[in-house]
N, C-alpha and C positions, 0 to 999 in steps of 0.2 A: 736875470737868467742868462745862461750862455745860449746865444742864438745861432752861431755858426762856428764850426770847427773844420779847419782845413789841414790836411796831412800830406806830406810828400816824403817819399823815400824811407819809410819806416817798415822794415821787414817785407811783408807781402804787399804793402801799400805803396804804389808809385805816386799816385795823385788821387785824392779823395776829398770831397766836400760833404759835410754832415751837418744838417740843420735840425737839431733836436727840439722837441717841445718840452713840456714839464715832465711828462711820464712817457718813457720810450722803451720799446721792446725790440731786440735784435734777434732775428732767426737766420738760420743758414746751416749748411752742412759742416761736418767736422773738418777743421783745418781751413775753413773759408775765410777767416780773418777777423772774426768777431772779437776775440781776445786781443789780437794785434791792434785793433782800433782803440780799444779801451786802454791798452798799455801805452799807446801813443799819446793819449790824453794825459796819462800820468807822467809820461816822459817829458811832455811839453811843460806841464806844471812844475816838475822838478827843475827843468832848465830855467824857467822864469824866476824861480826862487834861488837860482844858482846853487842847487843841491844835487849834483849829478854823481854823488858817491854811491857805491853799490848798496850800502846799508839803507839809505833813504829810498833808493829805487825799489828795493825789495819790500820795504814797509808799505809802499804805495801800490804794490800789485804788479810790479814788472818782473818778468822772468829774466834775471840778469844773466847775460852771456857775453861772449867775446864781441868786441866792437864790430867786426866784420859781419856778424850774424844779426846785427841790429839795423843795418842799412839794406835797402833793396839792392838786389844784384841779379838782374835778369839779362838774358842774351840781348845784345845791342843796347844795353842800358847799364853802363858801368856804375859802380857805387858813387853816390853823391852825398852831400851834407843832408841831414834831416831837417825839414822845415815844418813847423807846427804853429798854426795861428788860431787865435780865439777871438770871438767878437761877442760882446754882451749887449743886452737891451738898453744899457745906459750910454752906449756909443762913445764912451770915453775910456774904455778899458780893453781896447784891442791890444793883444799881445802876440808878437810874432817872434818865434824862437828859431834860430838857425843853429843846429847842433852838429858838431863833429864828434861822434862817439869815440873816435880813436884817441883824441886828446882830452875828451871830456870837457871841452870848452864850448860855450854857447854865446852867440851874439843875440842881443835882445833889442828888438824894435818894439817899443811899448807905448801903445795908447796915445799917439799924438795927432790931433787934427792939424790941418795945414794952417789954420788961423787959431787965435786964442779963444775962439768961441767954443764953449763946452758942448754945444749941440752939433758941431760940425762932424762930418763923417771921419772916422779914423783913417789914417793913411795905410793902404794895403801893401802887402809884400810885393804885389805886381807893380804898384806905383813906384815903390822904392827901386825895384829892378829896372823899370822903365827909365827913371831918372838917371840911374847909374849907366845904363846903356847909351843914353843920349850923350852924357858927358864923356864916356869912354871913346865915342866916335870922334869927339873933338880933341882926343888925346889927354883928357883929364880923368885921372883915376882917383876915386875917393873912397874912403872907408866910411863906416857907419857914423863916426863922430863928425866927419865933414858934412854928411847929409843932415844930421841933427842940427848942426850949426846953421846950415843954409836955410833950413825950414823953421828956425827959431823954436825947435821942439822943446828944448830944455826949459824954456820960459813958461811952458804950459803947466798949470798946477797938477794935472793928472799924469804928467810924464813919469814913467818908470815905476808906477804903482801897480802892483798885482792885485787884481780883483779878489777880495777876501773869499768869495764863494769858490772861485777857481783854485786859490792857493791851498785849500783844505781837501781837495778832491782825493778820494780813495777808491780803489777798485777792490771791493770786498769779494772774498772767496771763502765763505764760512765752512768749517769742517766740524764734524761731530765731536772728534776728540778734543778740540779746542773749546767747544761749547760746553762739554760735559764736566770738565775738570778745570780748576783754577790754575793758571800759569802766571808766574810772577815776572817772567822775563820779557813780556811784550812791551813795546815802547810807544805804540800809537794810542792816544787817549781820546775819548773814554773807551773806545772799542777797537780792538785790533782787527786787522783785515781778515783773519780766520775766525773771528768771533771771540777772541781772548778778551777777558775783562768784563764780560756782561754781568756776572754775579757780583763782582766787586762794585760795579757801577750801580746796580740795583740797591746795594746796601747804602751807598752814598746818597742815593735819591731818598731813601727812607729816613734820612737824618734831618730833612727840612720839609716845611709845609708845601713849598712849591714842588719839591721832588715827589712828595706823596700824591700830588695831583697827577703827575706823570705816571706813577705806579698804578693809580686808579684807572687811567685810560688804557694802560697796557692790560690790566685785568679785564676790562670791558671787552677789548678786542680778542683776547684769548678765549672768550666764550664761543668762538667759532667751533671749538672742540666740544662735543656734546657731553663728555665726561667731566670737563673742567669746571671747578667751582671758583677757586681763586688761588693766588700765591701769597705767601707771607714771608717777609724778610725779618728774621728775629732781631729784636732790639738789643738783646743781651748776648753774651758770649764773647769770645776773644776778638780782638780788633782785626785780626787777619782771618777770621772765620767767615767765609763768603757763601755759606749754605743758604739755599732758598727752599722753603717748604711749599709743596704743591698739594692742594687738596682735591681729591677725586670725590665727586658728589655721590658716587655709587658705593663707596666703601663705608664700613662701620665707623662709628665715632672713636672707637679705641684704636683704629688703625687707618685713619682717613688721610694722613699726610705722608708724603715721601719726598725725597730731595732730588736734585738734578741728576744724581748718579743712577737713579732708578727709573726715570721717565723715558718716554719714547723720543726718538730723534726728531720726529716731525714737530713735537712741542718745542724742542730746543731751538729749531730754526725759526719757528713762529715768534718765540720770545725774543730772539735776536732781531728779527725784522721789525717788530713793533717798537722795540726800544730804539732802534736806529731811526725809524721814521718819526717817532713822537718827540724825542728829546731835542731840545734846543742846543745841546752841547755837541751833537753829532754834526758832520758836514752838511751844508745846504745843497751840495752837488756831489753825487757819488754814483757808483755803479755796483751791481751785484751779478756775479756769474752763476748761471744755472739756478735760477730762482725756484725751480720746481723740486729741488732735492727733497726727497722723503715725503712728498705730499700725495694724497689720494687725488685722482683725476678731477673729481668734483670740487675738492678743496682748492685745486690749482686755479680754477676759474674764479671762485669766490675770493681768494686771497688777493688777486689782481684788482678786483673791484674795491676791496677794502684799502689796499695800499695806495691806489690812485687817489682816493678821497683823503687819506692821511697826508699824501704829498701836497695836495692843495691846502689843506687845513694848516699844515706846519711849514709851508713854504720850502719844500724840498724839490730839487730837480734830479731825476733819477733815470739811469739807463740800466736795463735788465737784459740778460741773455737767457735763452731757453731752448730746449730741444723737445718740449712737451706741447703738443698742439692744443691741449685744453687750456693752457695759459692764455692763449690768444682770445678765447671766448669771454674773458673778463674785460677786454678792451671795448671802448666805444669810439670808433674812428670818426664819428660825426662831431666829436669834441676835438677841436684843433690842438688842445693840450696833450691829447693822447695819440701817440704815433707808433706805427709799426714799420720796421725797416728789414729788408732782405739783404743779407751780406753774402757775397759769393766771389769765386775766382773766375775771371773771364778766360778766353781761349789762350791768352798769353800768361795766365797764372797770376794776374794782378787782382788784388782785392777791390771790389766795387760795391757800392751801396745804393739801394733803391727804396724810396719811400712808397709804401702802399697807401694810396689815398682812399678816402671814403667814397663809395659809390652806392647811392641809395637803391639802385636796381639789383644789387646783390641780395639774394635770398638765403644763401647758404651761410652757415656759421664759418667764422674764420678758420677754425680747426679743420673743417671739411675742405675749405678752399686750399689750405696748406697741404693736407694729405693727398689731395687730388692733383697737386702740381699746378693749380691755377695761378698761384701767386709766386711760384718759385720757392727757393729755400730747401730743395731736396736734392740728394745726389742724383746725377743724371748718367752715371756710368754703369748702372745695373737696375 
């Protein structure tokens, strides 16, 4: 799992350290920087893969804009290079990206302990800077290759390898229109960031015994909806027919099925989320924006409880954003794997993040604490 993410000079973020658990929820006011934080993760991943082209950035959830708008630019803080670093629990996959968005070039300091011991701590960006500063005072100016050579980094077997969990990170923003109809032009497989491809992927799952087990688990979890009986993926039909039949247990036998074009949008979002969490073909590390879209308040609470269990069962690490207080009531903060963070802008406009820790003396629900202002995350100008 990713245990620490550090971000410098990306949009509203001048300097921020984020230590996620397995299942994370971000709250905060509109424009506070939640999306910027998740975009920064995508941006760092793209840089580590040497894929800073606009097409790749857009597919991974980044609002591509002019370079000057991607760097922080605050009064008395002129634009600088973007620095994004990741640390995993394996301690050998630290990746530090220094990105110049104007030139779309990235320097990559990747995962090298000082010694050849795989258990050693990765070299931090601060340590690299410290070494360069010491040498510069002696009149010695080195580039990244000189530092690598000095520390024998290239001899380490983990040098330069991007963690596979990190490399597939996607910031999902599902949309009803993409979920309801099949689009052939999406490029992220098996699921596009807006939800494209879900029905094509369900049909692919239906073609194998292993895939049918995934479909069965998706069916079981969709029973959260009291009207739902099951979904069927037709075995026959055209190869490019990605229709899914949905059975409503209240309807008559002669008219008990309908397809995705006729169902409600809440069902479509649930179907997408369960497919995303249950399948082994989807990323192990991902984010979802506005997880509460189209859900009843009580369902908001329940869906978080269910998704958290699925994340553990299927080894997913997840970051969610929400503006719905009932989402928070599905969290159990006594479990260290489940974490709540408040994202806000400080008096200088810089995005900051705060971990809301478990306190057994709290008697109110998290939704009540949020709406009362006790944990922050609300606008304070009205």
